[in-house]
PQR file with spaces between the fields and no chain letter, atoms N, CA, C, O and H, PARSE charges and radii, in Angstrom:
ATOM       1  N    MET     1      -7.490    5.444   -8.025 -0.4000 1.5000
ATOM       2  CA   MET     1      -8.602    5.061   -9.141 -0.0000 2.0000
ATOM       3  C    MET     1      -7.928    5.218  -10.088  0.5500 1.7000
ATOM       4  O    MET     1      -8.364    4.468  -10.962 -0.5500 1.4000
ATOM       5  N    GLY     2      -6.701    6.027  -10.607 -0.4000 1.5000
ATOM       6  CA   GLY     2      -6.683    6.818  -12.079 -0.0000 2.0000
ATOM       7  C    GLY     2      -5.648    5.549  -12.161  0.5500 1.7000
ATOM       8  O    GLY     2      -5.010    5.785  -13.186 -0.5500 1.4000
ATOM       9  H    GLY     2      -6.347    6.636   -9.897  0.4000 1.0000
ATOM      10  N    ASP     3      -5.214    4.470  -11.671 -0.4000 1.5000
ATOM      11  CA   ASP     3      -4.879    3.189  -12.197 -0.0000 2.0000
ATOM      12  C    ASP     3      -5.064    2.367  -12.466  0.5500 1.7000
ATOM      13  O    ASP     3      -4.188    1.513  -12.605 -0.5500 1.4000
ATOM      14  H    ASP     3      -5.732    4.278  -10.838  0.4000 1.0000
ATOM      15  N    THR     4      -6.361    2.156  -12.699 -0.4000 1.5000
ATOM      16  CA   THR     4      -7.506    1.118  -12.581 -0.0000 2.0000
ATOM      17  C    THR     4      -7.602    1.227  -14.317  0.5500 1.7000
ATOM      18  O    THR     4      -7.855    2.333  -14.795 -0.5500 1.4000
ATOM      19  H    THR     4      -7.073    2.849  -12.586  0.4000 1.0000
ATOM      20  N    PRO     5      -7.486    0.567  -14.827 -0.5600 1.5000
ATOM      21  CA   PRO     5      -7.567    1.181  -16.471  0.2800 2.0000
ATOM      22  C    PRO     5      -9.198    0.622  -16.589  0.5500 1.7000
ATOM      23  O    PRO     5      -9.676   -0.039  -15.667 -0.5500 1.4000
ATOM      24  N    LYS     6      -9.987    0.954  -17.801 -0.4000 1.5000
ATOM      25  CA   LYS     6     -11.317    1.314  -17.680 -0.0000 2.0000
ATOM      26  C    LYS     6     -11.326    0.151  -18.760  0.5500 1.7000
ATOM      27  O    LYS     6     -10.416    0.147  -19.590 -0.5500 1.4000
ATOM      28  H    LYS     6      -9.599    1.491  -18.550  0.4000 1.0000
ATOM      29  N    ARG     7     -12.281   -0.818  -18.798 -0.4000 1.5000
ATOM      30  CA   ARG     7     -12.559   -1.783  -19.232 -0.0000 2.0000
ATOM      31  C    ARG     7     -14.000   -0.897  -20.179  0.5500 1.7000
ATOM      32  O    ARG     7     -14.892   -0.231  -19.653 -0.5500 1.4000
ATOM      33  H    ARG     7     -13.020   -0.815  -18.124  0.4000 1.0000
ATOM      34  N    THR     8     -13.755   -1.274  -22.152 -0.4000 1.5000
ATOM      35  CA   THR     8     -14.368   -0.861  -22.945 -0.0000 2.0000
ATOM      36  C    THR     8     -15.073   -1.948  -24.129  0.5500 1.7000
ATOM      37  O    THR     8     -14.295   -2.316  -25.009 -0.5500 1.4000
ATOM      38  H    THR     8     -13.030   -1.815  -22.579  0.4000 1.0000
ATOM      39  N    MET     9     -15.829   -2.226  -24.161 -0.4000 1.5000
ATOM      40  CA   MET     9     -16.895   -3.142  -25.905 -0.0000 2.0000
ATOM      41  C    MET     9     -15.012   -3.629  -25.847  0.5500 1.7000
ATOM      42  O    MET     9     -14.016   -3.379  -25.169 -0.5500 1.4000
ATOM      43  H    MET     9     -16.461   -1.926  -23.446  0.4000 1.0000
ATOM      44  N    PRO    10     -15.378   -4.383  -26.943 -0.5600 1.5000
ATOM      45  CA   PRO    10     -14.163   -5.135  -27.510  0.2800 2.0000
ATOM      46  C    PRO    10     -14.692   -3.866  -29.111  0.5500 1.7000
ATOM      47  O    PRO    10     -15.749   -3.252  -28.970 -0.5500 1.4000
ATOM      48  N    ALA    11     -13.960   -3.667  -30.294 -0.4000 1.5000
ATOM      49  CA   ALA    11     -14.403   -3.274  -31.544 -0.0000 2.0000
ATOM      50  C    ALA    11     -15.526   -4.197  -31.808  0.5500 1.7000
ATOM      51  O    ALA    11     -16.717   -3.986  -32.036 -0.5500 1.4000
ATOM      52  H    ALA    11     -13.101   -4.166  -30.408  0.4000 1.0000
ATOM      53  N    ASP    12     -14.496   -5.782  -31.672 -0.4000 1.5000
ATOM      54  CA   ASP    12     -15.324   -7.062  -32.872 -0.0000 2.0000
ATOM      55  C    ASP    12     -16.512   -6.699  -32.317  0.5500 1.7000
ATOM      56  O    ASP    12     -17.334   -7.415  -32.888 -0.5500 1.4000
ATOM      57  H    ASP    12     -13.528   -5.953  -31.487  0.4000 1.0000
ATOM      58  N    GLY    13     -16.908   -6.220  -31.777 -0.4000 1.5000
ATOM      59  CA   GLY    13     -19.027   -6.611  -31.342 -0.0000 2.0000
ATOM      60  C    GLY    13     -19.183   -8.000  -30.186  0.5500 1.7000
ATOM      61  O    GLY    13     -20.211   -8.653  -30.004 -0.5500 1.4000
ATOM      62  H    GLY    13     -16.241   -5.639  -31.313  0.4000 1.0000
ATOM      63  N    GLY    14     -17.656   -8.227  -29.410 -0.4000 1.5000
ATOM      64  CA   GLY    14     -17.495   -8.330  -27.602 -0.0000 2.0000
ATOM      65  C    GLY    14     -16.974   -9.863  -27.972  0.5500 1.7000
ATOM      66  O    GLY    14     -16.628  -10.498  -26.976 -0.5500 1.4000
ATOM      67  H    GLY    14     -16.822   -7.697  -29.558  0.4000 1.0000
ATOM      68  N    GLN    15     -16.849  -10.636  -29.368 -0.4000 1.5000
ATOM      69  CA   GLN    15     -16.839  -11.964  -29.236 -0.0000 2.0000
ATOM      70  C    GLN    15     -15.030  -11.682  -28.397  0.5500 1.7000
ATOM      71  O    GLN    15     -14.150  -10.831  -28.278 -0.5500 1.4000
ATOM      72  H    GLN    15     -17.130  -10.120  -30.177  0.4000 1.0000
ATOM      73  N    THR    16     -15.341  -12.922  -28.060 -0.4000 1.5000
ATOM      74  CA   THR    16     -13.783  -12.474  -27.672 -0.0000 2.0000
ATOM      75  C    THR    16     -13.136  -13.559  -28.405  0.5500 1.7000
ATOM      76  O    THR    16     -13.626  -14.539  -28.965 -0.5500 1.4000
ATOM      77  H    THR    16     -16.057  -13.614  -28.157  0.4000 1.0000
ATOM      78  N    PRO    17     -11.470  -13.023  -28.232 -0.5600 1.5000
ATOM      79  CA   PRO    17      -9.819  -13.464  -29.473  0.2800 2.0000
ATOM      80  C    PRO    17     -10.117  -14.846  -28.768  0.5500 1.7000
ATOM      81  O    PRO    17     -10.641  -15.209  -27.715 -0.5500 1.4000
ATOM      82  N    PRO    18      -9.511  -15.453  -29.894 -0.5600 1.5000
ATOM      83  CA   PRO    18      -8.459  -16.884  -29.577  0.2800 2.0000
ATOM      84  C    PRO    18      -8.210  -16.930  -28.228  0.5500 1.7000
ATOM      85  O    PRO    18      -8.823  -16.192  -27.457 -0.5500 1.4000
ATOM      86  N    ARG    19      -7.485  -17.614  -27.899 -0.4000 1.5000
ATOM      87  CA   ARG    19      -6.786  -18.226  -26.300 -0.0000 2.0000
ATOM      88  C    ARG    19      -5.209  -18.471  -26.436  0.5500 1.7000
ATOM      89  O    ARG    19      -4.759  -19.603  -26.616 -0.5500 1.4000
ATOM      90  H    ARG    19      -6.986  -18.214  -28.525  0.4000 1.0000
ATOM      91  N    ARG    20      -4.369  -17.284  -26.333 -0.4000 1.5000
ATOM      92  CA   ARG    20      -3.407  -17.537  -26.152 -0.0000 2.0000
ATOM      93  C    ARG    20      -2.175  -18.145  -24.981  0.5500 1.7000
ATOM      94  O    ARG    20      -2.197  -18.063  -23.753 -0.5500 1.4000
ATOM      95  H    ARG    20      -4.734  -16.365  -26.187  0.4000 1.0000
ATOM      96  N    ARG    21      -1.332  -18.649  -25.713 -0.4000 1.5000
ATOM      97  CA   ARG    21      -0.764  -20.319  -24.269 -0.0000 2.0000
ATOM      98  C    ARG    21       0.543  -19.496  -24.472  0.5500 1.7000
ATOM      99  O    ARG    21       1.480  -20.074  -25.022 -0.5500 1.4000
ATOM     100  H    ARG    21      -1.313  -18.717  -26.711  0.4000 1.0000
ATOM     101  N    GLY    22       0.750  -17.726  -23.936 -0.4000 1.5000
ATOM     102  CA   GLY    22       2.216  -17.177  -23.792 -0.0000 2.0000
ATOM     103  C    GLY    22       2.421  -17.513  -22.485  0.5500 1.7000
ATOM     104  O    GLY    22       3.405  -18.251  -22.430 -0.5500 1.4000
ATOM     105  H    GLY    22      -0.012  -17.257  -23.489  0.4000 1.0000
ATOM     106  N    ALA    23       1.660  -17.193  -20.750 -0.4000 1.5000
ATOM     107  CA   ALA    23       1.892  -17.714  -19.632 -0.0000 2.0000
ATOM     108  C    ALA    23       2.069  -19.231  -19.456  0.5500 1.7000
ATOM     109  O    ALA    23       1.766  -19.972  -20.391 -0.5500 1.4000
ATOM     110  H    ALA    23       0.861  -16.594  -20.794  0.4000 1.0000
ATOM     111  N    LYS    24       2.460  -19.640  -18.505 -0.4000 1.5000
ATOM     112  CA   LYS    24       2.392  -20.486  -17.429 -0.0000 2.0000
ATOM     113  C    LYS    24       0.713  -21.416  -17.531  0.5500 1.7000
ATOM     114  O    LYS    24       0.186  -22.418  -18.014 -0.5500 1.4000
ATOM     115  H    LYS    24       2.706  -19.038  -17.746  0.4000 1.0000
ATOM     116  N    GLY    25       0.406  -20.038  -16.564 -0.4000 1.5000
ATOM     117  CA   GLY    25      -0.646  -20.178  -15.326 -0.0000 2.0000
ATOM     118  C    GLY    25      -2.441  -20.064  -16.427  0.5500 1.7000
ATOM     119  O    GLY    25      -3.581  -19.948  -15.977 -0.5500 1.4000
ATOM     120  H    GLY    25       0.834  -19.224  -16.172  0.4000 1.0000
ATOM     121  N    GLN    26      -1.941  -20.171  -18.039 -0.4000 1.5000
ATOM     122  CA   GLN    26      -3.170  -19.689  -18.680 -0.0000 2.0000
ATOM     123  C    GLN    26      -2.606  -21.069  -19.484  0.5500 1.7000
ATOM     124  O    GLN    26      -3.551  -21.635  -20.034 -0.5500 1.4000
ATOM     125  H    GLN    26      -1.015  -20.266  -18.405  0.4000 1.0000
ATOM     126  N    ALA    27      -1.495  -21.659  -19.667 -0.4000 1.5000
ATOM     127  CA   ALA    27      -1.566  -22.972  -20.515 -0.0000 2.0000
ATOM     128  C    ALA    27      -1.347  -23.860  -19.473  0.5500 1.7000
ATOM     129  O    ALA    27      -0.384  -24.624  -19.545 -0.5500 1.4000
ATOM     130  H    ALA    27      -0.728  -21.199  -19.220  0.4000 1.0000
ATOM     131  N    ASP    28      -2.330  -23.886  -18.206 -0.4000 1.5000
ATOM     132  CA   ASP    28      -2.210  -24.999  -16.991 -0.0000 2.0000
ATOM     133  C    ASP    28      -3.821  -24.581  -17.056  0.5500 1.7000
ATOM     134  O    ASP    28      -4.331  -25.472  -16.377 -0.5500 1.4000
ATOM     135  H    ASP    28      -3.112  -23.266  -18.148  0.4000 1.0000
ATOM     136  N    VAL    29      -5.124  -23.531  -17.596 -0.4000 1.5000
ATOM     137  CA   VAL    29      -6.029  -23.356  -17.736 -0.0000 2.0000
ATOM     138  C    VAL    29      -6.068  -24.523  -18.441  0.5500 1.7000
ATOM     139  O    VAL    29      -6.293  -25.688  -18.112 -0.5500 1.4000
ATOM     140  H    VAL    29      -4.710  -22.807  -18.147  0.4000 1.0000
ATOM     141  N    THR    30      -5.732  -23.839  -19.761 -0.4000 1.5000
ATOM     142  CA   THR    30      -6.164  -24.602  -21.300 -0.0000 2.0000
ATOM     143  C    THR    30      -5.912  -25.746  -21.230  0.5500 1.7000
ATOM     144  O    THR    30      -6.807  -26.248  -21.909 -0.5500 1.4000
ATOM     145  H    THR    30      -5.549  -22.893  -20.028  0.4000 1.0000
ATOM     146  N    ASN    31      -4.892  -27.066  -20.633 -0.4000 1.5000
ATOM     147  CA   ASN    31      -4.801  -28.019  -20.180 -0.0000 2.0000
ATOM     148  C    ASN    31      -5.402  -28.924  -19.567  0.5500 1.7000
ATOM     149  O    ASN    31      -5.460  -30.129  -19.810 -0.5500 1.4000
ATOM     150  H    ASN    31      -4.164  -26.658  -20.081  0.4000 1.0000
ATOM     151  N    ALA    32      -6.028  -28.091  -18.449 -0.4000 1.5000
ATOM     152  CA   ALA    32      -6.888  -28.179  -17.439 -0.0000 2.0000
ATOM     153  C    ALA    32      -8.581  -28.897  -17.659  0.5500 1.7000
ATOM     154  O    ALA    32      -9.214  -29.758  -17.047 -0.5500 1.4000
ATOM     155  H    ALA    32      -5.981  -27.112  -18.251  0.4000 1.0000
ATOM     156  N    PHE    33      -8.905  -27.910  -19.017 -0.4000 1.5000
ATOM     157  CA   PHE    33      -9.845  -27.289  -19.760 -0.0000 2.0000
ATOM     158  C    PHE    33      -9.903  -28.438  -21.173  0.5500 1.7000
ATOM     159  O    PHE    33     -10.738  -29.077  -21.813 -0.5500 1.4000
ATOM     160  H    PHE    33      -8.391  -27.211  -19.514  0.4000 1.0000
ATOM     161  N    ASP    34      -8.864  -28.265  -21.148 -0.4000 1.5000
ATOM     162  CA   ASP    34      -8.652  -29.779  -22.161 -0.0000 2.0000
ATOM     163  C    ASP    34      -9.190  -31.117  -21.623  0.5500 1.7000
ATOM     164  O    ASP    34     -10.144  -31.625  -22.213 -0.5500 1.4000
ATOM     165  H    ASP    34      -8.185  -27.746  -20.627  0.4000 1.0000
ATOM     166  N    ALA    35      -8.738  -31.633  -20.719 -0.4000 1.5000
ATOM     167  CA   ALA    35      -8.640  -32.457  -19.963 -0.0000 2.0000
ATOM     168  C    ALA    35     -10.136  -32.923  -19.910  0.5500 1.7000
ATOM     169  O    ALA    35     -10.819  -33.776  -20.477 -0.5500 1.4000
ATOM     170  H    ALA    35      -7.963  -31.221  -20.240  0.4000 1.0000
ATOM     171  N    TRP    36     -10.313  -31.976  -18.976 -0.4000 1.5000
ATOM     172  CA   TRP    36     -11.734  -31.477  -18.228 -0.0000 2.0000
ATOM     173  C    TRP    36     -12.942  -32.088  -19.946  0.5500 1.7000
ATOM     174  O    TRP    36     -13.934  -32.797  -19.782 -0.5500 1.4000
ATOM     175  H    TRP    36      -9.757  -31.283  -18.516  0.4000 1.0000
ATOM     176  N    LEU    37     -12.658  -31.774  -20.832 -0.4000 1.5000
ATOM     177  CA   LEU    37     -13.739  -31.467  -21.793 -0.0000 2.0000
ATOM     178  C    LEU    37     -14.039  -33.011  -22.993  0.5500 1.7000
ATOM     179  O    LEU    37     -14.914  -33.492  -23.713 -0.5500 1.4000
ATOM     180  H    LEU    37     -11.852  -31.198  -20.966  0.4000 1.0000
ATOM     181  N    ASP    38     -11.943  -33.375  -22.314 -0.4000 1.5000
ATOM     182  CA   ASP    38     -12.295  -35.241  -23.558 -0.0000 2.0000
ATOM     183  C    ASP    38     -12.828  -36.196  -22.472  0.5500 1.7000
ATOM     184  O    ASP    38     -13.706  -37.011  -22.755 -0.5500 1.4000
ATOM     185  H    ASP    38     -11.233  -32.984  -21.729  0.4000 1.0000
ATOM     186  N    ARG    39     -12.305  -36.106  -21.225 -0.4000 1.5000
ATOM     187  CA   ARG    39     -13.445  -36.547  -20.061 -0.0000 2.0000
ATOM     188  C    ARG    39     -14.904  -36.953  -20.552  0.5500 1.7000
ATOM     189  O    ARG    39     -15.202  -38.058  -21.006 -0.5500 1.4000
ATOM     190  H    ARG    39     -11.592  -35.444  -20.995  0.4000 1.0000
ATOM     191  N    GLN    40     -16.033  -35.529  -20.332 -0.4000 1.5000
ATOM     192  CA   GLN    40     -16.762  -35.271  -19.958 -0.0000 2.0000
ATOM     193  C    GLN    40     -17.427  -35.770  -21.701  0.5500 1.7000
ATOM     194  O    GLN    40     -18.538  -36.302  -21.684 -0.5500 1.4000
ATOM     195  H    GLN    40     -15.791  -34.631  -19.963  0.4000 1.0000
ATOM     196  N    LEU    41     -16.762  -35.591  -23.056 -0.4000 1.5000
ATOM     197  CA   LEU    41     -16.522  -35.863  -23.949 -0.0000 2.0000
ATOM     198  C    LEU    41     -17.335  -37.958  -24.203  0.5500 1.7000
ATOM     199  O    LEU    41     -18.365  -38.590  -24.437 -0.5500 1.4000
ATOM     200  H    LEU    41     -15.860  -35.159  -23.069  0.4000 1.0000
ATOM     201  N    HIS    42     -15.752  -38.101  -23.892 -0.4000 1.5000
ATOM     202  CA   HIS    42     -15.500  -39.671  -24.111 -0.0000 2.0000
ATOM     203  C    HIS    42     -16.968  -40.226  -22.801  0.5500 1.7000
ATOM     204  O    HIS    42     -17.447  -41.360  -22.850 -0.5500 1.4000
ATOM     205  H    HIS    42     -14.915  -37.588  -23.702  0.4000 1.0000
ATOM     206  N    GLN    43     -17.355  -39.345  -21.941 -0.4000 1.5000
ATOM     207  CA   GLN    43     -18.325  -39.764  -21.250 -0.0000 2.0000
ATOM     208  C    GLN    43     -19.744  -40.296  -21.545  0.5500 1.7000
ATOM     209  O    GLN    43     -20.604  -41.136  -21.276 -0.5500 1.4000
ATOM     210  H    GLN    43     -16.966  -38.424  -21.901  0.4000 1.0000
ATOM     211  N    MET    44     -19.447  -39.396  -22.166 -0.4000 1.5000
ATOM     212  CA   MET    44     -21.521  -38.716  -23.035 -0.0000 2.0000
ATOM     213  C    MET    44     -21.248  -39.994  -23.970  0.5500 1.7000
ATOM     214  O    MET    44     -21.808  -41.060  -23.714 -0.5500 1.4000
ATOM     215  H    MET    44     -18.749  -38.715  -22.384  0.4000 1.0000
ATOM     216  N    PHE    45     -20.604  -39.894  -24.774 -0.4000 1.5000
ATOM     217  CA   PHE    45     -20.575  -40.871  -26.445 -0.0000 2.0000
ATOM     218  C    PHE    45     -19.398  -41.932  -26.229  0.5500 1.7000
ATOM     219  O    PHE    45     -19.348  -42.468  -27.336 -0.5500 1.4000
ATOM     220  H    PHE    45     -20.149  -39.028  -24.982  0.4000 1.0000
ATOM     221  N    ASP    46     -18.558  -42.456  -25.545 -0.4000 1.5000
ATOM     222  CA   ASP    46     -18.092  -43.695  -25.592 -0.0000 2.0000
ATOM     223  C    ASP    46     -19.142  -44.891  -25.664  0.5500 1.7000
ATOM     224  O    ASP    46     -18.778  -45.868  -26.318 -0.5500 1.4000
ATOM     225  H    ASP    46     -18.599  -42.020  -24.645  0.4000 1.0000
ATOM     226  N    ARG    47     -20.208  -44.927  -25.161 -0.4000 1.5000
ATOM     227  CA   ARG    47     -21.347  -45.880  -25.527 -0.0000 2.0000
ATOM     228  C    ARG    47     -22.039  -46.022  -26.603  0.5500 1.7000
ATOM     229  O    ARG    47     -22.542  -47.072  -27.003 -0.5500 1.4000
ATOM     230  H    ARG    47     -20.504  -44.133  -24.629  0.4000 1.0000
ATOM     231  N    VAL    48     -22.099  -44.669  -27.250 -0.4000 1.5000
ATOM     232  CA   VAL    48     -23.125  -44.725  -28.780 -0.0000 2.0000
ATOM     233  C    VAL    48     -21.833  -45.132  -30.094  0.5500 1.7000
ATOM     234  O    VAL    48     -21.861  -45.752  -31.157 -0.5500 1.4000
ATOM     235  H    VAL    48     -21.690  -43.816  -26.925  0.4000 1.0000
ATOM     236  N    ALA    49     -20.766  -44.385  -29.297 -0.4000 1.5000
ATOM     237  CA   ALA    49     -20.053  -45.311  -30.871 -0.0000 2.0000
ATOM     238  C    ALA    49     -19.333  -46.805  -30.459  0.5500 1.7000
ATOM     239  O    ALA    49     -19.071  -47.758  -31.193 -0.5500 1.4000
ATOM     240  H    ALA    49     -20.744  -43.882  -28.433  0.4000 1.0000
ATOM     241  N    LYS    50     -19.196  -46.695  -29.526 -0.4000 1.5000
ATOM     242  CA   LYS    50     -19.227  -48.630  -29.276 -0.0000 2.0000
ATOM     243  C    LYS    50     -20.682  -49.643  -30.024  0.5500 1.7000
ATOM     244  O    LYS    50     -20.527  -50.850  -30.210 -0.5500 1.4000
ATOM     245  H    LYS    50     -19.408  -45.921  -28.929  0.4000 1.0000
ATOM     246  N    GLU    51     -22.248  -48.822  -30.444 -0.4000 1.5000
ATOM     247  CA   GLU    51     -22.842  -49.760  -30.854 -0.0000 2.0000
ATOM     248  C    GLU    51     -22.352  -50.395  -32.324  0.5500 1.7000
ATOM     249  O    GLU    51     -21.341  -50.233  -33.006 -0.5500 1.4000
ATOM     250  H    GLU    51     -22.374  -47.841  -30.293  0.4000 1.0000
ATOM     251  N    PRO    52     -23.469  -51.134  -32.464 -0.5600 1.5000
ATOM     252  CA   PRO    52     -22.502  -51.701  -34.168  0.2800 2.0000
ATOM     253  C    PRO    52     -24.055  -51.218  -35.086  0.5500 1.7000
ATOM     254  O    PRO    52     -25.249  -51.511  -35.022 -0.5500 1.4000
ATOM     255  N    ILE    53     -23.437  -50.587  -35.676 -0.4000 1.5000
ATOM     256  CA   ILE    53     -23.792  -50.070  -37.011 -0.0000 2.0000
ATOM     257  C    ILE    53     -25.428  -50.720  -37.912  0.5500 1.7000
ATOM     258  O    ILE    53     -25.522  -51.851  -38.388 -0.5500 1.4000
ATOM     259  H    ILE    53     -22.467  -50.349  -35.729  0.4000 1.0000
ATOM     260  N    PRO    54     -26.439  -49.751  -37.938 -0.5600 1.5000
ATOM     261  CA   PRO    54     -27.381  -50.350  -38.506  0.2800 2.0000
ATOM     262  C    PRO    54     -27.322  -51.708  -39.945  0.5500 1.7000
ATOM     263  O    PRO    54     -26.446  -51.136  -40.595 -0.5500 1.4000
ATOM     264  N    GLU    55     -27.574  -52.741  -40.626 -0.4000 1.5000
ATOM     265  CA   GLU    55     -27.672  -53.347  -40.900 -0.0000 2.0000
ATOM     266  C    GLU    55     -28.500  -52.190  -42.463  0.5500 1.7000
ATOM     267  O    GLU    55     -27.574  -51.974  -43.244 -0.5500 1.4000
ATOM     268  H    GLU    55     -28.285  -53.206  -40.099  0.4000 1.0000
ATOM     269  N    ASP    56     -29.297  -51.785  -42.781 -0.4000 1.5000
ATOM     270  CA   ASP    56     -29.291  -50.442  -43.280 -0.0000 2.0000
ATOM     271  C    ASP    56     -28.512  -50.008  -43.697  0.5500 1.7000
ATOM     272  O    ASP    56     -28.336  -49.971  -44.915 -0.5500 1.4000
ATOM     273  H    ASP    56     -30.050  -51.961  -42.147  0.4000 1.0000
ATOM     274  N    LEU    57     -27.718  -49.493  -42.814 -0.4000 1.5000
ATOM     275  CA   LEU    57     -26.840  -47.988  -42.987 -0.0000 2.0000
ATOM     276  C    LEU    57     -25.257  -48.698  -43.571  0.5500 1.7000
ATOM     277  O    LEU    57     -24.232  -48.051  -43.783 -0.5500 1.4000
ATOM     278  H    LEU    57     -27.861  -49.523  -41.824  0.4000 1.0000
ATOM     279  N    LEU    58     -25.426  -50.087  -43.729 -0.4000 1.5000
ATOM     280  CA   LEU    58     -24.642  -50.517  -44.521 -0.0000 2.0000
ATOM     281  C    LEU    58     -24.351  -51.151  -45.586  0.5500 1.7000
ATOM     282  O    LEU    58     -23.189  -51.433  -45.878 -0.5500 1.4000
ATOM     283  H    LEU    58     -26.259  -50.614  -43.557  0.4000 1.0000
ATOM     284  N    ARG    59     -25.307  -51.440  -46.262 -0.4000 1.5000
ATOM     285  CA   ARG    59     -25.460  -51.704  -47.362 -0.0000 2.0000
ATOM     286  C    ARG    59     -26.241  -49.840  -48.002  0.5500 1.7000
ATOM     287  O    ARG    59     -26.567  -49.737  -49.185 -0.5500 1.4000
ATOM     288  H    ARG    59     -26.251  -51.211  -46.025  0.4000 1.0000
ATOM     289  N    LEU    60     -26.343  -49.100  -47.413 -0.4000 1.5000
ATOM     290  CA   LEU    60     -26.388  -47.976  -48.461 -0.0000 2.0000
ATOM     291  C    LEU    60     -25.118  -47.736  -48.634  0.5500 1.7000
ATOM     292  O    LEU    60     -24.684  -47.386  -49.732 -0.5500 1.4000
ATOM     293  H    LEU    60     -26.077  -49.184  -46.453  0.4000 1.0000
ATOM     294  N    ILE    61     -23.925  -47.978  -46.977 -0.4000 1.5000
ATOM     295  CA   ILE    61     -23.017  -47.356  -47.593 -0.0000 2.0000
ATOM     296  C    ILE    61     -22.082  -48.200  -48.744  0.5500 1.7000
ATOM     297  O    ILE    61     -21.422  -47.609  -49.599 -0.5500 1.4000
ATOM     298  H    ILE    61     -24.277  -48.262  -46.085  0.4000 1.0000
ATOM     299  N    GLU    62     -22.133  -49.509  -48.633 -0.4000 1.5000
ATOM     300  CA   GLU    62     -21.435  -50.700  -49.943 -0.0000 2.0000
ATOM     301  C    GLU    62     -22.267  -50.456  -51.485  0.5500 1.7000
ATOM     302  O    GLU    62     -21.756  -50.798  -52.551 -0.5500 1.4000
ATOM     303  H    GLU    62     -22.668  -49.990  -47.939  0.4000 1.0000
ATOM     304  N    GLY    63     -23.838  -49.705  -51.360 -0.4000 1.5000
ATOM     305  CA   GLY    63     -23.942  -49.706  -52.926 -0.0000 2.0000
ATOM     306  C    GLY    63     -23.534  -48.193  -53.253  0.5500 1.7000
ATOM     307  O    GLY    63     -23.156  -47.772  -54.347 -0.5500 1.4000
ATOM     308  H    GLY    63     -24.254  -49.427  -50.494  0.4000 1.0000
ATOM     309  N    ASP    64     -23.706  -47.413  -51.977 -0.4000 1.5000
ATOM     310  CA   ASP    64     -23.030  -45.538  -53.182 -0.0000 2.0000
ATOM     311  C    ASP    64     -21.162  -45.835  -53.118  0.5500 1.7000
ATOM     312  O    ASP    64     -20.366  -45.065  -53.655 -0.5500 1.4000
ATOM     313  H    ASP    64     -24.013  -47.755  -51.089  0.4000 1.0000
ATOM     314  N    LYS    65     -20.731  -47.155  -52.317 -0.4000 1.5000
ATOM     315  CA   LYS    65     -18.938  -46.950  -53.007 -0.0000 2.0000
ATOM     316  C    LYS    65     -18.703  -48.339  -54.491  0.5500 1.7000
ATOM     317  O    LYS    65     -17.807  -48.544  -55.310 -0.5500 1.4000
ATOM     318  H    LYS    65     -21.378  -47.781  -51.882  0.4000 1.0000
ATOM     319  N    ARG    66     -20.023  -48.995  -54.193 -0.4000 1.5000
ATOM     320  CA   ARG    66     -19.855  -49.679  -55.670 -0.0000 2.0000
ATOM     321  C    ARG    66     -19.895  -48.608  -56.889  0.5500 1.7000
ATOM     322  O    ARG    66     -19.143  -48.534  -57.862 -0.5500 1.4000
ATOM     323  H    ARG    66     -20.751  -48.829  -53.527  0.4000 1.0000
ATOM     324  N    LYS    67     -21.289  -47.597  -56.444 -0.4000 1.5000
ATOM     325  CA   LYS    67     -21.641  -47.059  -57.436 -0.0000 2.0000
ATOM     326  C    LYS    67     -19.829  -46.139  -58.059  0.5500 1.7000
ATOM     327  O    LYS    67     -19.246  -46.088  -59.142 -0.5500 1.4000
ATOM     328  H    LYS    67     -21.900  -47.657  -55.654  0.4000 1.0000
ATOM     329  N    GLN    68     -19.552  -45.597  -56.705 -0.4000 1.5000
ATOM     330  CA   GLN    68     -18.399  -44.944  -57.077 -0.0000 2.0000
ATOM     331  C    GLN    68     -16.949  -45.329  -57.521  0.5500 1.7000
ATOM     332  O    GLN    68     -15.955  -44.606  -57.580 -0.5500 1.4000
ATOM     333  H    GLN    68     -20.025  -45.638  -55.825  0.4000 1.0000
ATOM     334  N    GLU    69     -17.080  -46.561  -57.798 -0.4000 1.5000
ATOM     335  CA   GLU    69     -15.341  -47.785  -57.833 -0.0000 2.0000
ATOM     336  C    GLU    69     -16.006  -47.134  -59.514  0.5500 1.7000
ATOM     337  O    GLU    69     -17.137  -46.730  -59.784 -0.5500 1.4000
ATOM     338  H    GLU    69     -17.888  -47.148  -57.750  0.4000 1.0000
ATOM     339  N    PRO    70     -14.424  -47.290  -60.643 -0.5600 1.5000
ATOM     340  CA   PRO    70     -14.420  -47.282  -61.872  0.2800 2.0000
ATOM     341  C    PRO    70     -15.435  -48.126  -62.720  0.5500 1.7000
ATOM     342  O    PRO    70     -15.394  -48.088  -63.950 -0.5500 1.4000
């Protein structure tokens, strides 16, 4: 039991530190997560991103553009 390190609450209030890619295994896990997240986001939002922009919104954008031109 003396060899087991004690787990304590971090001084920063429990926030996890940013991931470090030091070891190959950690980089593989991070890359796998990134690939999974990319697939999930595309699956959820590609259809929405391909929808046409409503005419009312296009008119608002064009009107604002004209106001900003010198």
